[in-house]
Residue, then its C-alpha position, 0 to 999 in steps of 0.5 A: m500500500d502506498e504511503p499517503r502524501t504529506l501536507l505540512c501546515f506552517g502558520d501562527s495562532n490561527t493554524w494552532g487553533y486559538v479560540p477568540v476570547s477564551m484563549t484556549r485551543y479548538p479541538r483537532r477536528v475543528r482546527w482548519p488543518g484537521v478540517t483539511a485532513a478530513a476533506l482530503g481523506g487517507s491519501w494525505h497525511v496532514v502535519e500541524a505546525g502552528l505557533n502563537g505569535r510566529t512572524t515571517v522574517f521579522e525579529d520580535p523583541l518580545d518573542d522568539l518566534l521567528g518563522l524564518r528560523h523555524i521553517g527549515p527544521v520543521v519541514a525537515s522533521a516532517a520530511p518527505v513533505d509533498v506540499v507546505v502551506i505557508a499561512l503567516g503575516v498577521n503578527d508582522l502587523k504589530t506596531r513595534l515591527s514597523a513593517s508594511a504590507y509589501e514587506i510582510a508579503e516579501g517576508a512570506g516570500v522568503l519562507v517560500d524561497r527557503v522551502l523551494a531551496s530545500e531537499d525535503g520533498p519526496s526522493g530528496g526533491t523540493p516540496a511544493v508550496l501553497l501561499v496563503g494571504p491572511p484575511p483582514l483584521g477585525n475589531l481589536g477593541g475586544w481585548a481591552e473590553r474583556d480584560p482592561d487590566a491585562f490589555e488596556g492600550f492593546e490597540q496601540g500595539w497594532e496601529g495601522a494594522l487594519e489598513k495594512s491587512r486589507r492590502f495583504a491579498a494583492q501583495y501576497a498574490r504578487v509574491a506567489r506569482v513571482r515565485g510561481v506558486p499557487f496562492l489562496d486568499a483566506g479573506e475569501h473564506v474566513v472573517s477575523s472575529d470581532l471578539d478580538g479582531i485576529h482569530w477565527s470562529r469555528e465556522g471560519h476554520a471549517a470554511f478555510g480548511r475546506a478551501v485549502a483541501a480544494a486547492i490541494v486537490t486542484h493543484w496536486g490531485 
């Protein structure tokens, strides 16, 4: 019997399955990688590699969560990997990182380049990549409303982030086009929850997980 192909989902808290407001984690079957796995069936093995706070290529002085530092070892640990889904960029919007939508998309492109330069695909070849453009942010005011002591002034850490996030689809599509990899606009399938402006509802995970599965079937059978 042939081994199932491997799909690696490399992302941030929305890949990890962060629940808005409760700050807990959705069950595996609810998280979008789990939805994708169920939709694809036994012919694909889906590996979850989501991490809260992960950035693309920008060093965060408050967290050691650099995607560029992680992606090589993560992909190698799951090898051979047929397809890597890269779904990052939201954390790069934080004010302290001072990155534009263009720069954030370019950062995601560096991660694409890193995967395409690896030999962690089948038979020592190169894994394919599906690049995801994150959806626009929602209302960030819910953090302080929920817990003023912990999150008073939270929005100041995301100044200009909403407007930047609205440019993600066009910028990520450009980066994917230049590199010749497929692009998926998450904003066409999921809306960031207004409970915290960043994370996704169960329904959003379900819709996006099905969209990823459809993209995998379309591009890789």
